[in-house]
C-alpha positions, -999 to +999 in steps of 0.1 A: -139+345+343-127+312+356-157+290+339-145+306+309-109+297+306-118+260+315-142+262+288-116+276+262-089+248+277-109+219+270-117+232+235-083+235+229-073+201+239-103+185+221-093+201+188-057+186+195-069+152+202-087+155+170-062+169+149-034+143+163-059+114+156-033+084+142-033+073+107-050+039+123-074+053+137-091+072+104-119+058+097-125+055+057-149+039+034-127+015+007-138-004-024-119-022-046-116-050-075-087-074-083-063-055-066-029-067-052-024-057-010+008-034-021-007-020-048-040-013-019-013+001-001+000+026-020-037+042-031-040+044+001-010+065+007-015+086-020-054+091-013-051+095+026-016+113+028-002+078+045+034+066+042+036+028+047+065+011+060+074-027+056+096-053+041+082-057+004+099-092-003+074-103+032+042-092+017+018-115+000+004-118-030-030-118-026-053-099-051-084-086-034-122-074-047-134-058-015-155-029-003-155-014+034-181+014+045-165+034+075-141+009+089-108+023+104-078+019+087-062-010+109-089-026+104-085-028+070-052-036+063-057-065+091-084-083+076-067-082+044-035-092+057-053-127+074-030-154+081-003-140+069+015-135+104+024-097+103+011-070+121+001-037+120+011-009+139+013+032+145+047+042+139+037+079+140+009+101+131+005+093+098+030+060+093+013+027+096+038-002+101+034-038+086+055-063+104+063-094+107+046-109+142+084-118+155+105-087+147+078-064+170+107-045+181+120-011+183+156-017+164+138-037+134+105-005+131+138+019+133+159+002+109+129-004+086+122+028+086+156+039+076+156+017+047+120+033+030+134+071+038+171+060+024+148+046-011+167+005-004+128-003-005+105+015-029+072+000-045+077-025-075+059+000-099+061+034-109+032+057-119+035+070-149+021+069-182+040+057-213+033+056-247+051+032-271+053+018-303+049-018-312+059-037-347+047-073-341+050-071-306+085-055-306+097-023-292+093-002-325+128+016-331+118+053-330+099+047-292+119+069-264+124+041-241+124+008-233+105-001-201+099-032-183+064-041-178+046-054-148+021-077-157-014-096-140-021-129-153-055-134-141-080-168-145-109-160-168-135-174-153-128-165-114-104-133-118-076-153-093-043-144-100-024-172-117+013-183-104+041-199-122+029-183-159+056-189-185+060-164-217+076-178-246+090-154-277+077-177-309+087-166-342+073-185-367+086-181-404 
């Protein structure tokens, strides 16, 4: 009887340790083409029931084409952040923080989490599809609403993100 109770107890401990695996330790396979870092985080959040806390102003705008097979999430994110002076930390079982190396303290992490929870910080895009009619590049009057568009401009040959693009509206009569 004593051996049976010990076995049940060890089984219970093992199951709880598996269920309480931290987000950073989860092993996943991931592949993406021409995605910026924030978009990779957003997609990870949606597909793996994670939450990321970071200061959007401190996140680099890198565009990646990468593939990972059976890698831990912390490895993937740290690899993508290589050279960015940011550290990946586990806040709780499903929450990951991306923190500047000089701010690795409880006060900063709590303030960062608070800003995300209160909506001060958010992803710079929304997942919604809007269909609009355009007439010569201008929103048609009967369109449901006007929106701001986020556009990525990539080099034709290398698919690198172009920085410092200027858009002009030219009216030729």
